[in-house]
KOLGU-615370 format. One record per residue (C-alpha): residue number from 0; x, y, z. Coordinates in nm, 4 decimals, always signed. Layout:
  nr     east    north       up
 NUM        X        Y        Z
...
***
This chain:
  nr     east    north       up
   0  -0.0194  -1.6768  -7.3191
   1  -0.3906  -1.7180  -7.2541
   2  -0.3392  -1.8005  -6.8885
   3  -0.4161  -1.4630  -6.7204
   4  -0.2692  -1.5760  -6.3917
   5  +0.0589  -1.6643  -6.5448
   6  +0.0621  -1.3370  -6.7342
   7  +0.0058  -1.1522  -6.4089
   8  +0.2972  -1.3286  -6.2491
   9  +0.5173  -1.2296  -6.5278
  10  +0.4185  -0.8610  -6.5054
  11  +0.4869  -0.8711  -6.1369
  12  +0.8246  -1.0382  -6.1839
  13  +0.9320  -0.7795  -6.4385
  14  +0.8599  -0.5054  -6.1874
  15  +0.9957  -0.6691  -5.8759
  16  +1.2483  -0.9341  -5.9679
  17  +1.5789  -0.8588  -5.8034
  18  +1.7960  -0.9825  -6.0910
  19  +1.6119  -0.7524  -6.3325
  20  +1.6470  -0.4578  -6.0948
  21  +2.0164  -0.5188  -6.0718
  22  +2.0376  -0.5168  -6.4491
  23  +1.8587  -0.1869  -6.4642
  24  +2.1046  -0.0367  -6.2137
  25  +2.3893  -0.1497  -6.4466
  26  +2.2239  +0.0766  -6.7148
  27  +2.2471  +0.3642  -6.4814
  28  +2.6084  +0.2877  -6.4226
  29  +2.6828  +0.2632  -6.7988
  30  +2.5077  +0.5983  -6.8655
  31  +2.7190  +0.7622  -6.6030
  32  +3.0271  +0.6067  -6.7651
  33  +2.9325  +0.7633  -7.0991
  34  +2.9342  +1.1042  -6.9465
  35  +3.2618  +1.0467  -6.7682
  36  +3.4299  +0.9120  -7.0808
  37  +3.3370  +1.2059  -7.3027
  38  +3.4045  +1.4775  -7.0377
  39  +3.7872  +1.4748  -7.0943
  40  +3.7363  +1.6033  -7.4586
  41  +3.5412  +1.9136  -7.3379
  42  +3.6649  +2.2428  -7.2087
  43  +3.7031  +2.2616  -6.8307
  44  +3.6862  +2.5708  -6.6088
  45  +3.7931  +2.5910  -6.2437
  46  +3.7492  +2.8807  -6.0008
  47  +3.9289  +2.9328  -5.6758
  48  +3.9360  +3.2052  -5.4087
  49  +4.1170  +3.2619  -5.0807
  50  +4.1012  +3.5400  -4.8285
  51  +4.2831  +3.6050  -4.4951
  52  +4.3683  +3.8749  -4.2477
  53  +4.7026  +3.8761  -4.0730
  54  +4.9305  +4.0812  -3.8492
  55  +5.1844  +4.0560  -3.5707
  56  +5.1927  +4.2115  -3.2222
  57  +5.4967  +4.2702  -2.9955
  58  +5.4620  +4.0708  -2.6647
  59  +5.8079  +4.1824  -2.5224
  60  +6.1708  +4.0839  -2.5749
  61  +6.5160  +4.2239  -2.6287
  62  +6.4962  +4.2755  -3.0097
  63  +6.2727  +4.5670  -2.9913
  64  +5.9145  +4.6058  -3.1161
  65  +5.8144  +4.3735  -3.3968
  66  +5.4475  +4.4579  -3.4314
  67  +5.3090  +4.5107  -3.7839
  68  +4.9838  +4.6704  -3.8869
  69  +4.7051  +4.4147  -3.9645
  70  +4.6461  +4.3566  -4.3266
  71  +4.3794  +4.1906  -4.5311
  72  +4.4332  +4.0046  -4.8486
  73  +4.2072  +3.8308  -5.1064
  74  +4.3215  +3.6191  -5.3999
  75  +4.0986  +3.4670  -5.6682
  76  +4.1602  +3.2871  -5.9824
  77  +4.0001  +3.1186  -6.2845
  78  +4.1727  +2.8607  -6.4945
  79  +4.0486  +2.7019  -6.8150
  80  +4.1928  +2.4183  -7.0216
  81  +4.0881  +2.2335  -7.3312
  82  +4.2397  +1.9040  -7.4452
  83  +4.2552  +1.8994  -7.8256
  84  +4.1425  +1.5377  -7.9057
  85  +4.3267  +1.5308  -8.2364
  86  +4.3880  +1.1529  -8.2242
  87  +4.0542  +1.0324  -8.0823
  88  +4.1488  +0.9469  -7.7202
  89  +3.8237  +1.0660  -7.5657
  90  +3.6233  +1.0195  -7.8843
  91  +3.6943  +0.6586  -7.8918
  92  +3.6564  +0.6321  -7.5188
  93  +3.2994  +0.7654  -7.5423
  94  +3.2310  +0.5331  -7.8410
  95  +3.3422  +0.2364  -7.6211
  96  +3.1236  +0.3651  -7.3359
  97  +2.8126  +0.4045  -7.5661
  98  +2.8662  +0.0463  -7.6853
  99  +2.8844  -0.0748  -7.3308
 100  +2.5576  +0.1167  -7.2625
 101  +2.3933  -0.0637  -7.5484
 102  +2.5223  -0.3949  -7.4071
 103  +2.3780  -0.2984  -7.0711
 104  +2.0356  -0.2476  -7.2331
 105  +2.0631  -0.5740  -7.4031
 106  +2.1607  -0.7418  -7.0796
 107  +1.8372  -0.6141  -6.9171
 108  +1.6497  -0.7899  -7.1970
 109  +1.8557  -1.1059  -7.1247
 110  +1.7564  -1.0800  -6.7557
 111  +1.3950  -1.0192  -6.8426
 112  +1.3843  -1.3056  -7.0872
 113  +1.5532  -1.5319  -6.8293
 114  +1.2984  -1.4343  -6.5659
 115  +1.0032  -1.4976  -6.7951
 116  +1.1307  -1.8408  -6.8877
 117  +1.2002  -1.9302  -6.5211
 118  +0.8542  -1.8072  -6.4126
 119  +0.6881  -2.0054  -6.6930
 120  +0.8852  -2.3162  -6.6085
 121  +0.8050  -2.3020  -6.2411
 122  +0.4376  -2.2433  -6.3201
 123  +0.4329  -2.5356  -6.5617
 124  +0.5840  -2.7462  -6.2757
 125  +0.3214  -2.6312  -6.0271
 126  +0.0319  -2.7252  -6.2628
 127  +0.2029  -3.0584  -6.3434
 128  +0.2347  -3.1563  -5.9708
 129  -0.1148  -3.0487  -5.9164
 130  -0.2354  -3.2663  -6.2035
 131  -0.0291  -3.5542  -6.0612
 132  -0.1812  -3.5109  -5.7172
 133  -0.5309  -3.5003  -5.8749
 134  -0.4585  -3.8202  -6.0716
 135  -0.3221  -3.9891  -5.7697
 136  -0.6213  -3.8955  -5.5526
 137  -0.8591  -4.0246  -5.8293
 138  -0.6655  -4.3446  -5.8512
 139  -0.6720  -4.3750  -5.4777
 140  -1.0493  -4.3624  -5.4699
 141  -1.0694  -4.6236  -5.7462
 142  -0.8422  -4.8607  -5.5568
 143  -1.0317  -4.8069  -5.2323
 144  -1.3525  -4.9043  -5.4181
 145  -1.1732  -5.2159  -5.5414
 146  -1.0606  -5.2920  -5.1848
 147  -1.4140  -5.2515  -5.0553
 148  -1.5478  -5.4805  -5.3222
 149  -1.2867  -5.7420  -5.2420
 150  -1.3730  -5.7341  -4.8822
 151  -1.7373  -5.7979  -4.9664
 152  -1.6378  -6.0833  -5.1903
 153  -1.4269  -6.2193  -4.9100
 154  -1.7255  -6.2246  -4.6784
 155  -1.9213  -6.4067  -4.9532
 156  -1.6525  -6.6520  -5.0028
 157  -1.5709  -6.5359  -5.3583
 158  -1.2332  -6.4004  -5.2717
 159  -0.9417  -6.4928  -5.0655
 160  -0.7486  -6.3162  -4.7923
 161  -0.4590  -6.2778  -5.0402
 162  -0.6804  -6.0771  -5.2706
 163  -0.7622  -5.8426  -4.9851
 164  -0.4000  -5.7953  -4.8813
 165  -0.3006  -5.7229  -5.2431
 166  -0.5754  -5.4569  -5.2787
 167  -0.4687  -5.2971  -4.9479
 168  -0.1066  -5.2907  -5.0564
 169  -0.2024  -5.1066  -5.3790
 170  -0.3990  -4.8557  -5.1724
 171  -0.1146  -4.7903  -4.9368
 172  +0.1381  -4.7666  -5.2264
 173  -0.0862  -4.4915  -5.3802
 174  -0.1062  -4.3102  -5.0543
 175  +0.2736  -4.3065  -5.0255
 176  +0.3025  -4.1180  -5.3514
 177  +0.1054  -3.8124  -5.2264
 178  +0.3620  -3.6563  -4.9787
 179  +0.6395  -3.6475  -5.2295
 180  +0.4118  -3.4865  -5.4930
 181  +0.2867  -3.2314  -5.2496
 182  +0.6475  -3.1436  -5.1433
 183  +0.7466  -3.0927  -5.5147
 184  +0.4407  -2.8755  -5.5728
 185  +0.5301  -2.6457  -5.2795
 186  +0.8959  -2.6278  -5.3987
 187  +0.7814  -2.5171  -5.7437
 188  +0.5335  -2.2657  -5.5861
 189  +0.8224  -2.1312  -5.3572
 190  +1.0410  -2.0807  -5.6652
 191  +0.7725  -1.8635  -5.8279
 192  +0.7501  -1.6523  -5.5084
 193  +1.1259  -1.6060  -5.5098
 194  +1.1281  -1.4951  -5.8690
 195  +0.8489  -1.2462  -5.8041
 196  +1.0210  -1.1134  -5.4995
 197  +0.7252  -1.1879  -5.2720
 198  +0.6584  -1.4104  -4.9702
 199  +0.5306  -1.7570  -5.0601
 200  +0.2446  -1.7230  -4.8050
 201  +0.0781  -1.4622  -5.0211
 202  +0.1137  -1.6771  -5.3387
 203  +0.0153  -2.0280  -5.2248
 204  -0.3550  -1.9640  -5.1640
 205  -0.3913  -1.8325  -5.5168
 206  -0.2039  -2.1236  -5.6687
 207  -0.3973  -2.3828  -5.4677
 208  -0.7201  -2.2823  -5.6446
 209  -0.5792  -2.4905  -5.9227
 210  -0.5953  -2.4928  -6.3022
 211  -0.5299  -2.7350  -6.5868
 212  -0.1866  -2.7966  -6.7228
 213  -0.0697  -2.5455  -6.9906
 214  -0.0557  -2.6998  -7.3304
 215  +0.1474  -2.5579  -7.6150
 216  -0.0367  -2.5227  -7.9442
 217  +0.1976  -2.3482  -8.1863
 218  +0.2889  -2.2723  -8.5423
 219  +0.6440  -2.1643  -8.4968
 220  +0.8322  -1.9344  -8.7356
 221  +1.2022  -1.9378  -8.6621
 222  +1.2897  -1.6916  -8.9465
 223  +1.6216  -1.6563  -9.1133
 224  +1.9565  -1.6325  -8.9174
 225  +1.9633  -1.2585  -8.9468
 226  +1.6409  -1.2373  -8.7671
 227  +1.7652  -1.4655  -8.5088
 228  +2.0703  -1.2359  -8.4453
 229  +1.8410  -0.9383  -8.4181
 230  +1.5916  -1.1101  -8.1797
 231  +1.8464  -1.2678  -7.9312
 232  +1.9303  -1.0107  -7.6597
 233  +2.2363  -1.2101  -7.5667
 234  +2.3692  -1.1933  -7.9194
 235  +2.3089  -0.8162  -7.9240
 236  +2.4836  -0.7834  -7.5940
 237  +2.7878  -0.9820  -7.7151
 238  +2.8096  -0.7719  -8.0448
 239  +2.8085  -0.4386  -7.8434
 240  +3.0625  -0.5747  -7.6096
 241  +3.2754  -0.6536  -7.9303
 242  +3.2192  -0.2933  -8.0432
 243  +3.3307  -0.1552  -7.7023
 244  +3.6444  -0.3718  -7.7113
 245  +3.7318  -0.2559  -8.0708
 246  +3.6917  +0.1088  -7.9594
 247  +3.9329  +0.0512  -7.6790
 248  +4.2031  -0.0275  -7.9427
 249  +4.1569  +0.3407  -8.0696
 250  +4.1928  +0.4616  -7.7084
 251  +4.5188  +0.2743  -7.6623
 252  +4.6551  +0.3930  -7.9979
 253  +4.5731  +0.7537  -7.9267
 254  +4.8008  +0.7456  -7.6254
 255  +5.0986  +0.6848  -7.8633
 256  +5.0654  +1.0307  -8.0126
 257  +5.1213  +1.3918  -7.8733
 258  +4.8779  +1.5313  -7.6333
 259  +4.8095  +1.9073  -7.6893
 260  +4.6205  +2.1205  -7.4315
 261  +4.5242  +2.4785  -7.4504
 262  +4.5160  +2.6483  -7.1074
 263  +4.4824  +2.9862  -6.9497
 264  +4.4397  +3.1392  -6.6168
 265  +4.3523  +3.4756  -6.4639
 266  +4.4218  +3.5596  -6.1016
 267  +4.3406  +3.8934  -5.9312
 268  +4.4786  +3.9712  -5.5866
 269  +4.4015  +4.2482  -5.3289
 270  +4.5888  +4.3577  -5.0293
 271  +4.4965  +4.6279  -4.7670
 272  +4.7283  +4.7329  -4.4818
 273  +4.5737  +4.9295  -4.1995
 274  +4.7106  +5.2892  -4.2160
 275  +4.9209  +5.2271  -4.5309
 276  +4.6639  +5.1954  -4.8078
 277  +4.5790  +4.9203  -5.0432
 278  +4.7062  +4.7528  -5.3702
 279  +4.5790  +4.5121  -5.6288
 280  +4.7405  +4.2878  -5.8869
 281  +4.5846  +4.1102  -6.1858
 282  +4.7992  +3.8292  -6.3406
 283  +4.7163  +3.6183  -6.6382
 284  +4.8571  +3.3512  -6.8612
 285  +4.7666  +3.1569  -7.1682
 286  +4.9356  +2.9123  -7.3903
 287  +4.9426  +2.5594  -7.5278
 288  +5.1033  +2.2561  -7.3645
 289  +5.2443  +1.9650  -7.5475
 290  +5.3205  +1.6173  -7.4096
 291  +5.4825  +1.3506  -7.6196
 292  +5.5721  +0.9973  -7.4990
 293  +5.9286  +0.9236  -7.5874
 294  +6.0344  +0.6350  -7.3750
 295  +5.8020  +0.4342  -7.1556
 296  +5.9606  +0.0944  -7.1654
 297  +5.7066  -0.0323  -7.4283
 298  +5.4090  +0.0116  -7.1903
 299  +5.1935  +0.2007  -7.4346
 300  +5.2423  -0.0409  -7.7212
 301  +5.1796  -0.3263  -7.4916
 302  +4.8585  -0.1689  -7.4037
 303  +4.7621  -0.1538  -7.7757
 304  +4.8404  -0.5245  -7.8158
 305  +4.6395  -0.6001  -7.5045
 306  +4.3428  -0.4127  -7.6451
 307  +4.3705  -0.5901  -7.9794
 308  +4.3754  -0.9261  -7.8028
 309  +4.0687  -0.8293  -7.5970
 310  +3.8925  -0.7438  -7.9164
 311  +3.9806  -1.0718  -8.0744
 312  +3.8485  -1.2442  -7.7577
 313  +3.5263  -1.0542  -7.7727
 314  +3.4777  -1.1462  -8.1370
 315  +3.5387  -1.5186  -8.0621
 316  +3.2863  -1.4817  -7.7850
 317  +3.0293  -1.3263  -8.0076
 318  +3.0882  -1.6013  -8.2714
 319  +3.0379  -1.8623  -8.0000
 320  +2.7233  -1.7013  -7.8778
 321  +2.5800  -1.7051  -8.2320
 322  +2.6606  -2.0751  -8.2863
 323  +2.5174  -2.1684  -7.9443
 324  +2.1959  -1.9732  -8.0334
 325  +2.1543  -2.1579  -8.3597
 326  +2.2116  -2.4861  -8.1853
 327  +1.9597  -2.4072  -7.9121
 328  +1.6956  -2.3242  -8.1812
 329  +1.7543  -2.6439  -8.3612
 330  +1.7465  -2.8572  -8.0533
 331  +1.4303  -2.6879  -7.9292
 332  +1.2551  -2.7318  -8.2568
 333  +1.3430  -3.1075  -8.2585
 334  +1.2193  -3.1379  -7.9044
 335  +0.8855  -2.9690  -7.9696
 336  +0.8208  -3.1792  -8.2707
 337  +0.8903  -3.4948  -8.0780
 338  +0.6792  -3.3858  -7.7810
 339  +0.3657  -3.3498  -7.9943
 340  +0.3943  -3.7047  -8.1178
 341  +0.4626  -3.8343  -7.7626
 342  +0.1550  -3.6584  -7.6223
 343  -0.0693  -3.7725  -7.8927
 344  +0.0441  -4.1427  -7.8479
 345  +0.0032  -4.1195  -7.4666
 346  -0.3501  -3.9787  -7.4929
 347  -0.4530  -4.2764  -7.6968
 348  -0.2721  -4.5104  -7.4503
 349  -0.4611  -4.3613  -7.1537
 350  -0.7957  -4.4012  -7.3404
 351  -0.7163  -4.7657  -7.4180
 352  -0.6097  -4.8506  -7.0556
 353  -0.9064  -4.6774  -6.9032
 354  -1.1300  -4.8815  -7.1223
 355  -0.9411  -5.1911  -7.0298
 356  -0.9839  -5.1056  -6.6543
 357  -1.3626  -5.0687  -6.7068
 358  -1.3802  -5.4122  -6.8749
 359  -1.1648  -5.5788  -6.6102
 360  -1.3610  -5.4267  -6.3249
 361  -1.6974  -5.5360  -6.4806
 362  -1.5658  -5.8863  -6.5391
 363  -1.4431  -5.9055  -6.1831
 364  -1.7734  -5.8055  -6.0427
 365  -1.9359  -6.0851  -6.2456
 366  -1.6738  -6.3282  -6.1195
 367  -1.5333  -6.3940  -6.4660
 368  -1.1824  -6.2750  -6.3913
 369  -0.9502  -6.2451  -6.0988
 370  -0.8564  -5.9473  -5.8814
 371  -0.5086  -5.9572  -6.0380
 372  -0.6489  -5.8517  -6.3677
 373  -0.8143  -5.5362  -6.2004
 374  -0.5034  -5.4464  -6.0148
 375  -0.2846  -5.4704  -6.3265
 376  -0.5282  -5.2575  -6.5210
 377  -0.5290  -4.9962  -6.2501
 378  -0.1478  -4.9861  -6.2441
 379  -0.1435  -4.9502  -6.6210
 380  -0.3937  -4.6570  -6.6128
 381  -0.2011  -4.4904  -6.3303
 382  +0.1295  -4.5204  -6.5136
 383  -0.0168  -4.3995  -6.8382
 384  -0.1856  -4.0956  -6.6783
 385  +0.1343  -4.0031  -6.5051
 386  +0.3345  -4.0433  -6.8259
 387  +0.0793  -3.8276  -7.0164
 388  +0.0988  -3.5551  -6.7533
 389  +0.4731  -3.5598  -6.7676
 390  +0.4749  -3.5434  -7.1461
 391  +0.2363  -3.2450  -7.1423
 392  +0.4755  -3.0828  -6.8899
 393  +0.7728  -3.1568  -7.1029
 394  +0.6013  -3.0198  -7.4179
 395  +0.5173  -2.6986  -7.2420
 396  +0.8750  -2.6695  -7.1048
 397  +1.0273  -2.7369  -7.4466
 398  +0.7909  -2.4684  -7.5981
 399  +0.9170  -2.2121  -7.3510
 400  +1.2793  -2.3187  -7.4318
 401  +1.2069  -2.2669  -7.8004
 402  +1.0717  -1.9157  -7.7411
 403  +1.3791  -1.8325  -7.5272
 404  +1.6051  -1.9635  -7.8041
 405  +1.4213  -1.7471  -8.0599
 406  +1.4638  -1.4383  -7.8405
 407  +1.1169  -1.4373  -7.6760
 408  +0.9927  -1.1286  -7.8597
 409  +1.2880  -0.9046  -7.7797
 410  +1.3394  -0.8050  -8.1331
 411  +1.5752  -0.5119  -8.1914
 412  +1.3778  -0.1905  -8.2002
 413  +1.0447  -0.3586  -8.1253
 414  +1.0303  -0.4920  -7.7675
 415  +0.6734  -0.6107  -7.8027
 416  +0.7246  -0.7965  -8.1337
 417  +0.6260  -1.1649  -8.1257
 418  +0.8937  -1.3935  -8.2525
 419  +0.6792  -1.6965  -8.2777
 420  +0.3064  -1.7032  -8.3481
 421  +0.2588  -1.9976  -8.1097
 422  +0.0562  -1.9418  -7.7945
 423  +0.0113  -2.1283  -7.4737
 424  -0.3445  -2.2279  -7.3923
 425  -0.5198  -2.4252  -7.1284
 426  -0.6023  -2.7873  -7.2024
 427  -0.9671  -2.8465  -7.2876
***
């Protein structure tokens, strides 16, 4: 993009947009899940300790003295265990978590790409409505000049009251268009402010300085389908979700097999009785533990079938994402090619109608044509200019859609790579 203001908005949005920040937090969650998933396959060590002082004192009664000397005791212990992951329970669980982490990273790219496309679309709308407002004000000035000329001709007897009323009606009709355009302009500006996570009051003064409509000038290179798959972050996210689902099958299958754990503990204890001495004991234990599921009502095998079904669903989702991506690229390419022809034809149309308006106005001044010819020419110019502005807007929007469909530069392993060599420049 050669529009530095738009580029600045995009940089601000990437740093402040709430949807992007939420996606980044999901990366933190996925990273924590990776640690949690793999922790079960590592040795664990627990330490505990307890100390107390106790005794009894006789406070009277028929059974005789029951006081005992105070005693102090302390007990400590350390226990260790290690789950032997022979069948891949925690290994596949960590594999699934790592795939989910990759999907979270790809989802951030999806959020960023969505943000950039929304900011660009809203900015294009802002410039479109500013262009429409400028065109309407220019046409309003021209129609007021025609009204003034008609009033002079009425005073000279060269025009009728009907001509004046018709000219006034066209002026008022033009005036009625401005409020709606200004409302739509502000709506688009407010959208940009929301995407950037900032108040609209700080953004409007900068946008009101105005600029020309962005015009797409491009030489797109869509690449081969394999490139498309690498570039599209949503496809990468879907593929990693599929990998996570496949790994969960291994987790479910591992639960069908025996679980072997090596464990050991050591526990020293110390007791001291006032006036009687002290004693200490050290106890320890070590050995394996085996757990084998025998009868569970089919729950574990049902878990395997459920995981397999989830993996098949993830595969179908990935396949659908790829097909949708190819369709989006094809549609966007067709739209961009159509838009170029439409804009070229409308530029020629505007030029022809502007020349026709000049001829009609000159002829009307000379008394060789009627006011109706001038009013018709003004309407045609106004309609053609509005159509051209809308076509330029649509071409820019379709260009943005094409870049989004191509992955918008989020190539795998190269975040700054350019997917298409097209660029968005300001209209001369």
